[in-house]
VMD Tcl script that builds the backbone (N, CA, C; Angstrom):
set m [mol new atoms 303]
animate dup $m
set s [atomselect $m all]
$s set {name element resname resid chain x y z} {
  {N N MET 1 A -15.005 -20.805 6.996}
  {CA C MET 1 A -15.224 -22.101 6.290}
  {C C MET 1 A -15.244 -23.299 7.163}
  {N N THR 2 A -16.162 -24.181 7.066}
  {CA C THR 2 A -16.486 -25.271 8.083}
  {C C THR 2 A -15.322 -26.300 7.701}
  {N N ASP 3 A -15.201 -27.492 8.322}
  {CA C ASP 3 A -14.382 -28.615 8.356}
  {C C ASP 3 A -14.842 -29.239 6.942}
  {N N GLY 4 A -16.095 -29.615 6.759}
  {CA C GLY 4 A -16.578 -30.060 5.511}
  {C C GLY 4 A -16.233 -29.294 4.409}
  {N N GLU 5 A -16.472 -28.021 4.356}
  {CA C GLU 5 A -16.112 -27.352 3.209}
  {C C GLU 5 A -14.448 -27.400 2.955}
  {N N ARG 6 A -13.794 -27.266 3.938}
  {CA C ARG 6 A -12.406 -27.572 3.845}
  {C C ARG 6 A -11.982 -28.683 2.989}
  {N N GLN 7 A -12.438 -29.967 3.734}
  {CA C GLN 7 A -12.250 -31.202 3.188}
  {C C GLN 7 A -12.845 -31.334 1.688}
  {N N GLU 8 A -13.891 -30.690 1.299}
  {CA C GLU 8 A -14.454 -30.502 0.070}
  {C C GLU 8 A -13.552 -29.938 -0.937}
  {N N GLN 9 A -12.876 -28.702 -0.426}
  {CA C GLN 9 A -12.005 -27.977 -1.217}
  {C C GLN 9 A -10.781 -28.745 -1.519}
  {N N ARG 10 A -10.137 -29.470 -0.375}
  {CA C ARG 10 A -9.068 -30.160 -0.504}
  {C C ARG 10 A -9.182 -31.308 -1.588}
  {N N SER 11 A -10.348 -32.082 -1.411}
  {CA C SER 11 A -10.797 -33.080 -2.335}
  {C C SER 11 A -10.751 -32.660 -3.898}
  {N N LYS 12 A -11.281 -31.555 -4.096}
  {CA C LYS 12 A -11.485 -30.742 -5.511}
  {C C LYS 12 A -9.988 -30.512 -5.960}
  {N N LEU 13 A -9.231 -29.877 -5.127}
  {CA C LEU 13 A -7.816 -29.463 -5.476}
  {C C LEU 13 A -6.904 -30.820 -5.813}
  {N N ILE 14 A -7.113 -31.759 -5.001}
  {CA C ILE 14 A -6.408 -33.033 -5.323}
  {C C ILE 14 A -6.997 -33.719 -6.694}
  {N N GLU 15 A -8.049 -33.615 -7.083}
  {CA C GLU 15 A -8.670 -34.010 -8.254}
  {C C GLU 15 A -8.149 -33.234 -9.354}
  {N N GLU 16 A -8.082 -31.911 -9.119}
  {CA C GLU 16 A -7.283 -30.941 -10.183}
  {C C GLU 16 A -5.805 -31.430 -10.305}
  {N N CYS 17 A -5.247 -31.658 -9.400}
  {CA C CYS 17 A -3.821 -32.098 -9.274}
  {C C CYS 17 A -3.690 -33.330 -10.249}
  {N N LYS 18 A -4.566 -34.395 -9.987}
  {CA C LYS 18 A -4.531 -35.433 -10.728}
  {C C LYS 18 A -4.755 -35.255 -12.248}
  {N N LYS 19 A -5.969 -34.296 -12.592}
  {CA C LYS 19 A -6.081 -34.062 -13.850}
  {C C LYS 19 A -4.845 -33.303 -14.519}
  {N N TYR 20 A -4.220 -32.392 -13.907}
  {CA C TYR 20 A -3.239 -31.574 -14.212}
  {C C TYR 20 A -2.037 -32.540 -14.617}
  {N N ASN 21 A -1.912 -33.593 -13.834}
  {CA C ASN 21 A -0.756 -34.748 -14.110}
  {C C ASN 21 A -1.133 -35.692 -15.069}
  {N N HIS 22 A -2.375 -35.697 -15.556}
  {CA C HIS 22 A -2.940 -36.723 -16.465}
  {C C HIS 22 A -3.062 -38.030 -15.841}
  {N N ILE 23 A -3.414 -38.198 -14.622}
  {CA C ILE 23 A -3.521 -39.306 -13.886}
  {C C ILE 23 A -4.937 -39.687 -13.682}
  {N N ASP 24 A -5.389 -40.858 -14.412}
  {CA C ASP 24 A -6.849 -41.188 -14.329}
  {C C ASP 24 A -7.013 -42.367 -13.610}
  {N N TYR 25 A -6.284 -42.844 -12.754}
  {CA C TYR 25 A -6.249 -44.106 -12.102}
  {C C TYR 25 A -5.868 -43.799 -10.508}
  {N N ASP 26 A -6.270 -44.654 -9.582}
  {CA C ASP 26 A -6.288 -44.483 -8.160}
  {C C ASP 26 A -4.925 -45.033 -7.468}
  {N N ASP 27 A -4.063 -45.565 -8.296}
  {CA C ASP 27 A -2.959 -46.223 -7.743}
  {C C ASP 27 A -1.901 -45.381 -6.820}
  {N N ASP 28 A -1.826 -44.054 -7.371}
  {CA C ASP 28 A -0.964 -43.091 -6.731}
  {C C ASP 28 A -1.741 -42.099 -5.896}
  {N N GLU 29 A -2.949 -42.267 -5.553}
  {CA C GLU 29 A -3.737 -41.435 -4.925}
  {C C GLU 29 A -3.133 -41.033 -3.623}
  {N N ASP 30 A -2.456 -41.988 -2.831}
  {CA C ASP 30 A -2.010 -41.637 -1.496}
  {C C ASP 30 A -0.638 -40.705 -1.682}
  {N N ILE 31 A -0.026 -41.035 -2.776}
  {CA C ILE 31 A 1.301 -40.138 -3.175}
  {C C ILE 31 A 0.709 -38.725 -3.368}
  {N N ILE 32 A -0.213 -38.596 -4.296}
  {CA C ILE 32 A -0.613 -37.334 -4.853}
  {C C ILE 32 A -1.306 -36.480 -3.502}
  {N N GLU 33 A -1.931 -37.093 -2.615}
  {CA C GLU 33 A -2.442 -36.373 -1.275}
  {C C GLU 33 A -1.142 -35.943 -0.572}
  {N N LEU 34 A -0.170 -36.840 -0.476}
  {CA C LEU 34 A 0.938 -36.487 0.325}
  {C C LEU 34 A 1.664 -35.159 -0.325}
  {N N MET 35 A 1.968 -35.347 -1.527}
  {CA C MET 35 A 2.412 -34.229 -2.368}
  {C C MET 35 A 1.726 -32.927 -2.197}
  {N N PHE 36 A 0.455 -33.065 -2.208}
  {CA C PHE 36 A -0.488 -31.874 -2.037}
  {C C PHE 36 A -0.294 -31.293 -0.701}
  {N N ASP 37 A -0.424 -32.079 0.279}
  {CA C ASP 37 A -0.266 -31.740 1.703}
  {C C ASP 37 A 1.274 -30.968 1.846}
  {N N VAL 38 A 2.136 -31.583 1.436}
  {CA C VAL 38 A 3.514 -30.918 1.671}
  {C C VAL 38 A 3.428 -29.749 0.817}
  {N N THR 39 A 2.957 -29.516 -0.493}
  {CA C THR 39 A 3.012 -28.268 -1.090}
  {C C THR 39 A 2.255 -27.092 -0.394}
  {N N VAL 40 A 1.119 -27.610 0.225}
  {CA C VAL 40 A 0.269 -26.463 1.105}
  {C C VAL 40 A 1.139 -26.109 2.154}
  {N N GLU 41 A 1.982 -26.967 2.827}
  {CA C GLU 41 A 2.874 -26.621 3.968}
  {C C GLU 41 A 3.869 -25.777 3.656}
  {N N GLU 42 A 4.476 -26.015 2.427}
  {CA C GLU 42 A 5.531 -25.090 2.071}
  {C C GLU 42 A 5.014 -23.755 1.672}
  {N N MET 43 A 3.957 -23.743 1.011}
  {CA C MET 43 A 3.411 -22.347 0.656}
  {C C MET 43 A 2.850 -21.691 1.912}
  {N N THR 44 A 2.514 -22.349 2.935}
  {CA C THR 44 A 2.118 -21.663 4.163}
  {C C THR 44 A 3.371 -21.172 4.807}
  {N N GLU 45 A 4.386 -21.635 4.878}
  {CA C GLU 45 A 5.621 -21.412 5.520}
  {C C GLU 45 A 6.302 -20.180 4.600}
  {N N LEU 46 A 6.207 -20.178 3.281}
  {CA C LEU 46 A 6.773 -19.186 2.599}
  {C C LEU 46 A 6.146 -17.949 2.002}
  {N N ILE 47 A 4.778 -18.167 1.880}
  {CA C ILE 47 A 3.968 -17.009 1.479}
  {C C ILE 47 A 3.197 -16.350 2.637}
  {N N PRO 48 A 3.659 -15.096 2.873}
  {CA C PRO 48 A 2.964 -14.361 3.945}
  {C C PRO 48 A 1.462 -14.232 3.792}
  {N N ASP 49 A 0.813 -14.631 4.828}
  {CA C ASP 49 A -0.826 -14.682 4.906}
  {C C ASP 49 A -1.304 -15.505 3.811}
  {N N PHE 50 A -0.621 -16.624 3.570}
  {CA C PHE 50 A -1.372 -17.678 2.772}
  {C C PHE 50 A -2.440 -18.273 3.442}
  {N N SER 51 A -3.613 -18.499 2.652}
  {CA C SER 51 A -4.750 -19.275 3.190}
  {C C SER 51 A -5.484 -20.081 1.979}
  {N N MET 52 A -5.763 -21.179 2.394}
  {CA C MET 52 A -6.290 -22.181 1.602}
  {C C MET 52 A -7.695 -21.466 0.979}
  {N N GLU 53 A -8.290 -20.860 2.180}
  {CA C GLU 53 A -9.661 -20.182 1.968}
  {C C GLU 53 A -9.761 -19.016 1.049}
  {N N THR 54 A -8.561 -18.466 0.679}
  {CA C THR 54 A -8.561 -17.157 -0.175}
  {C C THR 54 A -7.347 -17.330 -1.276}
  {N N LEU 55 A -7.349 -18.457 -1.876}
  {CA C LEU 55 A -6.353 -18.607 -2.945}
  {C C LEU 55 A -6.467 -17.660 -3.954}
  {N N THR 56 A -5.260 -17.179 -4.439}
  {CA C THR 56 A -5.248 -16.380 -5.574}
  {C C THR 56 A -5.188 -17.338 -6.657}
  {N N HIS 57 A -5.390 -16.909 -7.977}
  {CA C HIS 57 A -5.101 -17.808 -9.234}
  {C C HIS 57 A -3.811 -18.280 -9.212}
  {N N ARG 58 A -2.729 -17.156 -9.059}
  {CA C ARG 58 A -1.445 -17.864 -9.074}
  {C C ARG 58 A -1.211 -18.877 -7.967}
  {N N GLN 59 A -1.606 -18.750 -6.997}
  {CA C GLN 59 A -1.388 -19.699 -5.836}
  {C C GLN 59 A -2.150 -21.052 -6.141}
  {N N HIS 60 A -3.200 -20.800 -6.712}
  {CA C HIS 60 A -3.852 -22.064 -7.264}
  {C C HIS 60 A -2.814 -22.863 -8.358}
  {N N LEU 61 A -2.807 -21.916 -9.338}
  {CA C LEU 61 A -1.708 -22.753 -10.149}
  {C C LEU 61 A -0.444 -23.260 -9.727}
  {N N LEU 62 A 0.249 -22.416 -8.738}
  {CA C LEU 62 A 1.376 -22.906 -8.069}
  {C C LEU 62 A 1.094 -24.361 -7.398}
  {N N ILE 63 A 0.117 -24.484 -6.817}
  {CA C ILE 63 A -0.225 -25.727 -6.155}
  {C C ILE 63 A -0.312 -26.963 -7.254}
  {N N LEU 64 A -0.937 -26.700 -8.461}
  {CA C LEU 64 A -0.946 -27.653 -9.440}
  {C C LEU 64 A 0.585 -27.966 -10.049}
  {N N ILE 65 A 1.291 -26.790 -10.238}
  {CA C ILE 65 A 2.449 -27.069 -10.818}
  {C C ILE 65 A 3.513 -27.723 -9.868}
  {N N TYR 66 A 3.368 -27.338 -8.566}
  {CA C TYR 66 A 4.164 -27.747 -7.551}
  {C C TYR 66 A 4.089 -29.436 -7.264}
  {N N VAL 67 A 2.868 -29.745 -7.413}
  {CA C VAL 67 A 2.570 -31.224 -7.178}
  {C C VAL 67 A 2.950 -31.874 -8.310}
  {N N LYS 68 A 2.766 -31.353 -9.601}
  {CA C LYS 68 A 3.062 -32.102 -10.830}
  {C C LYS 68 A 4.631 -32.192 -10.700}
  {N N ASP 69 A 5.332 -31.212 -10.394}
  {CA C ASP 69 A 6.781 -31.296 -10.519}
  {C C ASP 69 A 7.268 -32.267 -9.599}
  {N N LEU 70 A 6.718 -32.330 -8.284}
  {CA C LEU 70 A 6.951 -33.412 -7.324}
  {C C LEU 70 A 6.780 -34.756 -7.831}
  {N N TYR 71 A 5.559 -34.867 -8.557}
  {CA C TYR 71 A 5.165 -36.245 -9.073}
  {C C TYR 71 A 6.012 -36.722 -10.259}
  {N N ASP 72 A 6.141 -35.605 -11.000}
  {CA C ASP 72 A 7.048 -36.109 -12.275}
  {C C ASP 72 A 8.552 -36.464 -11.986}
  {N N ASN 73 A 9.005 -35.757 -10.873}
  {CA C ASN 73 A 10.487 -36.158 -10.607}
  {C C ASN 73 A 10.583 -36.726 -9.342}
  {N N ARG 74 A 9.664 -37.553 -8.759}
  {CA C ARG 74 A 9.777 -38.264 -7.581}
  {C C ARG 74 A 11.023 -39.150 -7.547}
  {N N GLU 75 A 11.501 -39.678 -8.563}
  {CA C GLU 75 A 12.497 -40.596 -8.502}
  {C C GLU 75 A 14.013 -39.714 -8.310}
  {N N LYS 76 A 13.992 -38.444 -8.948}
  {CA C LYS 76 A 15.169 -37.743 -8.877}
  {C C LYS 76 A 15.274 -37.096 -7.456}
  {N N TYR 77 A 14.302 -36.656 -6.815}
  {CA C TYR 77 A 14.563 -36.113 -5.563}
  {C C TYR 77 A 15.379 -37.024 -4.525}
  {N N GLY 78 A 16.156 -36.394 -3.830}
  {CA C GLY 78 A 17.112 -37.258 -2.940}
  {C C GLY 78 A 18.381 -37.714 -3.528}
  {N N LYS 79 A 18.330 -37.880 -5.010}
  {CA C LYS 79 A 19.542 -38.428 -5.689}
  {C C LYS 79 A 20.288 -37.194 -6.104}
  {N N GLU 80 A 19.701 -36.166 -6.599}
  {CA C GLU 80 A 20.386 -34.951 -7.054}
  {C C GLU 80 A 19.518 -33.790 -6.738}
  {N N GLU 81 A 20.305 -32.638 -6.873}
  {CA C GLU 81 A 19.474 -31.462 -6.510}
  {C C GLU 81 A 18.538 -31.052 -7.636}
  {N N LYS 82 A 17.313 -30.937 -7.339}
  {CA C LYS 82 A 16.173 -30.498 -8.419}
  {C C LYS 82 A 15.654 -29.171 -8.100}
  {N N ARG 83 A 15.411 -28.439 -9.060}
  {CA C ARG 83 A 14.929 -27.025 -8.736}
  {C C ARG 83 A 13.674 -26.886 -9.475}
  {N N LEU 84 A 12.781 -26.163 -9.126}
  {CA C LEU 84 A 11.666 -25.657 -9.931}
  {C C LEU 84 A 11.915 -24.900 -11.112}
  {N N GLN 85 A 11.132 -25.078 -11.984}
  {CA C GLN 85 A 11.468 -24.412 -13.283}
  {C C GLN 85 A 11.433 -22.685 -12.889}
  {N N ALA 86 A 11.986 -21.961 -13.527}
  {CA C ALA 86 A 12.204 -20.510 -13.769}
  {C C ALA 86 A 10.749 -19.882 -13.295}
  {N N ALA 87 A 9.924 -20.221 -14.258}
  {CA C ALA 87 A 8.684 -19.389 -14.057}
  {C C ALA 87 A 7.860 -19.657 -12.799}
  {N N VAL 88 A 7.895 -21.000 -12.310}
  {CA C VAL 88 A 7.255 -21.465 -11.030}
  {C C VAL 88 A 8.126 -20.718 -9.843}
  {N N SER 89 A 9.255 -20.759 -9.948}
  {CA C SER 89 A 10.213 -19.980 -8.902}
  {C C SER 89 A 9.724 -18.526 -8.854}
  {N N SER 90 A 9.683 -17.844 -10.042}
  {CA C SER 90 A 9.196 -16.390 -10.169}
  {C C SER 90 A 7.916 -16.199 -9.406}
  {N N MET 91 A 6.964 -17.112 -9.818}
  {CA C MET 91 A 5.542 -17.082 -9.340}
  {C C MET 91 A 5.662 -17.056 -7.677}
  {N N LEU 92 A 6.477 -18.038 -7.161}
  {CA C LEU 92 A 6.511 -18.317 -5.874}
  {C C LEU 92 A 7.254 -16.988 -5.116}
  {N N LEU 93 A 8.151 -16.460 -5.768}
  {CA C LEU 93 A 8.859 -15.289 -5.167}
  {C C LEU 93 A 7.842 -14.163 -5.119}
  {N N LYS 94 A 7.091 -13.906 -6.110}
  {CA C LYS 94 A 6.059 -12.861 -6.021}
  {C C LYS 94 A 5.032 -13.060 -5.049}
  {N N GLU 95 A 4.731 -14.274 -4.775}
  {CA C GLU 95 A 3.566 -14.638 -3.795}
  {C C GLU 95 A 4.293 -14.253 -2.325}
  {N N MET 96 A 5.604 -14.743 -2.153}
  {CA C MET 96 A 6.396 -14.741 -0.991}
  {C C MET 96 A 6.502 -13.095 -0.501}
  {N N TYR 97 A 6.860 -12.403 -1.707}
  {CA C TYR 97 A 7.063 -10.887 -1.475}
  {C C TYR 97 A 5.953 -10.058 -1.732}
  {N N GLY 98 A 4.821 -10.490 -1.985}
  {CA C GLY 98 A 3.572 -9.599 -2.105}
  {C C GLY 98 A 3.410 -9.058 -3.404}
  {N N GLY 99 A 4.073 -9.642 -4.280}
  {CA C GLY 99 A 3.819 -9.062 -5.762}
  {C C GLY 99 A 2.578 -9.147 -6.358}
  {N N GLY 100 A 2.077 -8.074 -7.000}
  {CA C GLY 100 A 0.810 -7.876 -7.597}
  {C C GLY 100 A -0.123 -7.356 -6.605}
  {N N LYS 101 A 0.154 -7.002 -5.387}
  {CA C LYS 101 A -0.772 -6.249 -4.604}
  {C C LYS 101 A -0.729 -4.799 -4.756}
}
mol reanalyze $m
mol bondsrecalc $m
mol representation Tube
mol addrep $m
């Protein structure tokens, strides 16, 4: 995948994150981009052989959900412990330990 294709994929996924969050304005664009990048970093560290070039459907959905959770609860993080919902945690664990392969 070329750098241009990677940037196009990133832009498309960020737009999907905005759609998933029902954000139709650009005020929080930089925040969404940061949350997206953090999500990808987390998934890269936690999921063996994670690659943006070969996202599974579950990984794609995890990115959208993870960014939404970060965005929706941005005031709560740092003030109290916040955990992802059970379904998201379950999907992430399955990806981390190779579930579904």
